[in-house]
C-alpha positions in Angstrom: 135.4 38.4 289.0 137.0 36.4 286.2 134.3 36.2 283.6 136.7 34.0 281.4 136.6 31.3 283.9 132.8 31.4 284.1 132.3 30.8 280.5 135.0 28.1 280.3 134.0 25.5 283.0 136.1 22.7 281.4 139.3 24.5 282.4 138.9 23.3 286.0 139.6 19.7 285.0 142.6 20.7 282.9 145.1 19.4 285.6 143.7 15.8 285.6 146.0 14.7 282.8 149.0 16.2 284.6 148.2 14.5 287.8 147.7 11.1 286.0 151.1 11.5 284.2 152.8 12.4 287.5 151.3 9.2 289.0 152.9 7.3 286.1 156.3 8.6 287.1 156.6 11.3 284.3 159.3 13.6 285.6 158.2 16.4 283.4 154.7 16.3 284.9 156.2 16.3 288.4 158.3 19.2 287.6 155.2 21.1 286.4 153.4 20.2 289.6 156.2 21.5 291.7 156.4 24.8 289.7 152.6 25.3 290.0 152.7 24.6 293.8 149.9 22.0 293.5 151.5 19.1 295.4 148.7 19.3 297.9 146.1 19.4 295.1 147.8 16.3 293.6 147.4 14.4 296.9 143.8 15.4 297.2 143.1 14.4 293.6 144.6 10.9 294.2 142.2 10.5 297.1 139.1 11.6 295.3 136.5 9.3 293.9 136.0 11.2 290.7 135.2 14.5 292.3 132.8 13.0 294.8 130.4 11.9 292.0 131.0 8.2 292.5 130.4 6.1 295.6 131.6 2.5 295.0 133.9 -0.1 296.6 137.5 0.9 296.9 138.6 -2.0 294.6 136.4 -0.7 291.8 137.6 2.9 292.3 141.2 1.5 291.9 140.2 -0.4 288.8 138.7 2.8 287.4 141.7 4.9 288.1 144.1 2.2 286.7 142.2 2.0 283.5 141.9 5.8 283.1 145.6 6.3 283.9 146.7 3.8 281.5 144.8 5.4 278.7 146.2 8.9 279.5 149.8 7.6 279.8 149.4 5.7 276.5 148.0 8.8 274.8 150.9 10.9 275.9 153.4 8.3 274.8 151.6 7.8 271.4 152.1 11.5 270.4 155.7 11.4 271.6 156.3 8.2 269.5 154.7 9.8 266.4 156.8 13.0 266.9 160.0 11.0 267.0 159.0 8.6 264.2 158.0 11.3 261.7 160.7 13.8 262.7 158.5 16.9 263.2 160.3 19.9 264.6 157.1 22.1 265.1 154.1 21.1 267.3 150.9 23.2 267.6 149.2 21.6 270.6 145.5 22.7 270.7 143.7 22.4 274.0 147.0 21.6 275.5 145.8 21.9 279.1 148.5 21.4 281.8 150.3 18.5 280.1 154.1 18.7 280.3 154.4 18.6 276.5 156.3 21.9 276.3 159.1 20.5 278.5 159.2 17.3 276.4 159.6 19.4 273.2 162.2 21.7 274.7 164.3 18.6 275.5 163.7 17.1 272.1 164.5 20.4 270.2 161.0 20.7 268.9 159.5 24.2 268.6 156.3 24.2 270.6 153.2 26.3 270.9 150.5 25.3 273.3 147.0 26.7 272.7 144.2 26.8 275.3 141.5 29.1 276.6 143.0 32.4 277.7 142.5 31.7 281.4 144.6 28.6 281.2 147.1 30.0 278.7 148.1 32.9 280.9 148.8 30.7 283.9 150.9 28.4 281.7 152.9 31.2 280.1 153.8 32.4 283.6 154.8 28.9 284.4 156.9 28.6 281.3 158.9 31.7 282.3 159.3 30.4 285.8 160.8 27.0 284.7 163.0 28.6 282.0 161.2 27.4 278.9 162.7 30.3 276.9 161.9 30.6 273.2 161.8 33.4 270.6 158.0 33.4 271.0 155.5 32.7 273.6 155.2 29.1 274.6 151.4 29.4 275.3 148.7 31.3 273.5 145.1 31.9 274.5 142.8 31.0 271.6 139.6 29.3 270.8 139.3 26.1 268.7 136.4 27.5 266.8 138.2 30.7 266.0 140.3 30.2 262.9 142.0 33.6 263.3 143.2 32.8 266.8 144.5 29.4 265.7 146.3 31.0 262.8 147.8 33.5 265.1 149.3 30.7 267.2 150.5 28.7 264.2 152.2 31.8 262.7 154.7 31.6 265.6 156.0 28.3 264.0 157.8 28.1 260.7 157.7 25.2 258.3 155.7 22.0 258.3 154.0 21.3 261.7 152.2 18.6 263.6 148.9 19.7 265.1 147.7 17.8 268.1 144.5 18.0 270.1 143.6 15.5 272.8 140.3 15.5 274.7 139.0 18.5 272.7 136.5 17.2 270.2 134.2 15.6 272.7 133.3 19.1 273.8 132.4 20.4 270.4 129.0 20.5 268.7 128.7 19.8 264.9 129.1 23.5 263.9 132.0 24.0 266.3 133.7 20.9 264.8 133.2 22.4 261.4 134.7 25.7 262.5 137.6 23.8 264.0 138.3 21.8 260.9 138.2 24.9 258.8 140.9 26.5 261.0 143.1 23.4 261.0 142.8 22.9 257.3 143.8 26.4 256.6 146.9 26.2 258.8 147.9 22.9 257.1 147.2 24.2 253.6 149.6 27.0 254.3 152.3 25.3 256.4 152.2 21.7 255.5 152.2 18.9 258.0 149.4 16.8 259.6 146.9 16.8 262.4 147.0 13.9 264.8 144.6 12.9 267.6 143.3 10.0 269.6 139.9 11.5 270.0 138.3 9.8 267.2 138.6 6.2 267.9 140.2 5.6 271.3 137.3 4.6 273.7 138.4 6.2 277.0 135.2 4.9 278.7 136.2 1.4 277.7 139.6 2.0 279.3 138.1 3.3 282.5 135.8 0.3 282.9 138.1 -2.4 281.5 139.3 -3.6 285.0 136.0 -3.3 286.8 134.4 -6.5 288.0 130.9 -5.1 288.7 128.5 -4.1 285.9 126.9 -1.8 288.5 130.2 0.1 289.1 130.7 0.5 285.3 127.2 1.7 284.8 127.6 4.2 287.8 130.8 5.6 286.1 129.0 6.0 282.7 126.2 7.8 284.5 128.6 10.2 286.2 130.5 10.9 283.0 127.2 11.7 281.1 126.3 14.1 284.0 129.7 15.8 283.8 129.5 16.1 280.0 126.0 17.6 280.2 127.3 20.3 282.6 129.9 21.3 280.1 128.0 20.8 276.9 124.9 22.8 276.0 123.9 20.7 273.0 122.3 17.4 272.5 124.2 16.0 269.4 127.8 16.8 270.2 130.8 15.1 268.6 131.2 13.0 271.9 128.0 11.2 270.8 129.2 10.3 267.3 130.6 7.0 266.2 133.9 6.7 264.4 132.3 6.3 261.0 130.4 9.5 261.3 133.5 11.3 262.5 135.5 10.1 259.5 132.9 11.0 257.0 132.5 14.5 258.5 136.3 15.0 258.4 136.7 13.8 254.9 133.8 16.0 253.8 135.8 19.0 255.0 138.9 18.3 253.0 141.1 15.8 254.8 142.5 12.4 254.2 142.3 10.1 257.1 145.1 7.5 258.1 144.8 5.2 261.1 148.0 4.1 262.8 148.5 2.0 265.9 147.8 3.9 269.1 150.3 2.0 271.2 153.9 0.8 270.6 154.4 -2.3 272.5 158.1 -1.5 273.0 157.0 1.3 275.3 156.6 0.0 278.8 153.7 1.7 280.5 154.3 2.4 284.2 150.6 2.1 284.9 150.7 -1.5 283.9 153.4 -2.4 286.3 152.5 -4.0 289.6 148.8 -4.5 288.8 146.8 -7.8 288.6 147.4 -9.8 285.4 143.8 -9.8 284.6 143.8 -6.0 284.6 146.9 -5.9 282.5 145.6 -8.2 279.9 142.3 -6.2 279.7 144.0 -2.9 279.2 146.4 -4.4 276.7 143.5 -5.6 274.7 142.0 -2.1 274.6 145.4 -0.7 273.6 145.6 -3.0 270.6 142.1 -2.2 269.5 142.8 1.6 269.6 144.0 3.8 266.7 145.6 7.2 266.4 144.1 9.2 263.5 146.4 11.2 261.2 144.8 13.8 259.0 146.4 15.6 256.1 144.9 18.0 253.6 143.2 16.4 250.6 144.9 18.3 247.7 142.1 17.0 245.4 139.3 18.3 247.6 136.6 19.8 245.4 134.5 21.4 248.1 134.6 25.0 249.4 138.2 26.0 249.9 137.2 28.1 252.9 134.9 27.6 255.8 133.3 30.8 256.9 135.4 31.1 260.0 136.7 34.0 262.1 138.8 36.5 260.2 139.7 38.4 263.3 140.7 37.0 266.8 138.1 39.2 268.4 135.5 41.4 266.8 132.5 41.4 269.0 130.7 44.7 269.6 127.9 45.0 272.2 125.6 47.9 272.6 122.9 47.8 275.3 120.1 49.7 277.0 117.5 48.9 279.6 113.8 49.7 279.1 111.0 48.8 281.3 112.9 46.1 283.1 114.2 44.5 279.9 117.9 44.5 278.9 118.1 45.1 275.2 121.5 44.0 273.7 122.7 44.5 270.1 125.5 42.1 269.3 127.8 42.4 266.1 130.5 39.9 265.2 131.2 36.5 266.7 130.5 35.2 270.2 133.0 32.5 271.2 135.4 31.5 274.0 137.4 34.6 273.5 134.5 37.2 273.3 131.8 35.5 275.4 133.2 36.9 278.6 132.4 40.4 277.5 128.7 39.5 277.0 128.6 37.8 280.4 130.1 40.9 282.0 127.3 43.0 280.5 124.7 40.6 281.9 126.3 40.3 285.3 126.5 44.1 285.7 122.8 44.6 284.7 120.8 41.9 286.5 119.6 44.2 289.3 116.2 45.5 288.2 116.2 43.3 285.1 113.3 40.9 284.4 114.4 39.8 281.0 117.0 40.0 278.3 116.4 40.5 274.6 119.4 40.0 272.2 119.3 41.5 268.8 121.3 39.1 266.6 120.8 40.7 263.3 124.6 41.3 262.9 125.7 38.2 264.8 128.0 36.1 262.6 128.5 33.1 264.8 127.9 31.8 268.3 129.7 28.9 269.9 128.8 26.8 273.0 130.6 29.4 275.1 128.1 32.1 274.0 125.1 29.7 274.4 126.4 29.0 277.9 126.2 32.7 278.7 122.6 32.7 277.6 121.9 29.7 279.6 123.4 31.3 282.7 121.1 34.3 282.2 118.1 32.1 281.8 118.9 30.3 285.1 119.4 33.6 286.8 116.2 35.3 285.6 113.9 32.3 285.1 112.0 30.6 282.3 111.0 32.8 279.4 113.3 35.6 280.4 115.7 35.4 277.5 115.1 35.8 273.8 117.1 36.2 270.6 115.6 38.0 267.7 116.5 38.9 264.1 118.7 35.8 263.8 120.2 34.9 260.4 119.5 31.4 258.9 123.0 30.3 259.8 122.8 31.4 263.5 119.2 30.1 263.8 120.4 26.7 262.6 123.0 26.6 265.5 120.3 27.2 268.0 118.1 24.6 266.4 120.8 21.9 266.0 121.9 22.3 269.5 118.4 22.1 270.8 118.9 25.5 272.4 115.7 26.9 270.7 113.8 24.6 273.0 115.0 26.7 276.1 114.7 30.3 274.8 112.8 32.1 272.3 114.6 32.3 269.0 113.2 34.5 266.1 
């Protein structure tokens, strides 16, 4: 049983961007699909109506796919354009997924490191070896966006000023996770120099997806399906996905960055997705492209706040001790529970459910818990029933995470 996959449900959608880029005639994407042996999966994906969650007229589904694909193609081209324009020779691609960016960088003589959850990174590293992406260092590294030590380990493979990219990541982060991520990124840029660039902050992908739809009911149905998908991945009620651009910018600046907004789309780039579609659709998408911006963040040298956010100092430092008494599994945890370490806690739970009526986690020495750790607790709660999971001896910082995510409403936190 791969516990890493169980605590990282978002990894199963990581190929969506690859499929969309292949549909936009990106040859690097098609090469990756061939190497992965997922041609059949691609064909099935092209026939799906958003994973079976949507049931609407075919014309509306085509409109949805066209708008979504245009946004993804433009996003990919936006980063390519920025890399060429600014002349960066190092790219740290956080939450890289299955995009063909490594092949692009190899062809452009850009040193590349892709970062994703371990279950994805291991598959991608094997793929890199298979298609001959030879470098002096690994092409892909397993890491956690909230774990500064793991991000630093990946960045250390690159030398000199670097560009950090992250696409589609921040929507899955809670406020405290975003703070941890910003601390890790700021630390890397403070040491290496360079910038962090993303379309996450102001490109409205929902607006792209619904831009060509003619029926308000179809658009509403899509939004409902999207919210359901997000709620299955997120375990908090006030994630970054719900913030407006002003709140995101204020939060980023409060953590030591200067924000610059540049055009998202270069009109000199001809998007394949816009070819051979109704003119009304093309005009609607072009309007969204003009409204969108790419955010470029650099370290604010005059930042007067804390120079260091209390992030991870080690990639993995979780220690778990457990005993079972009178049908209750007692776990003492020390260190951090995040994407990297949460599978270890899940394994303890999974191997001890038989004869267990409840779980009590002693968090006196717990430094931090991310949504991956919260998800493990939620899985245990669903397995054992209401009132079966409690966390005791929490520090104020850890208790605040439970409270701000709304998780204290589901389990007992003391």
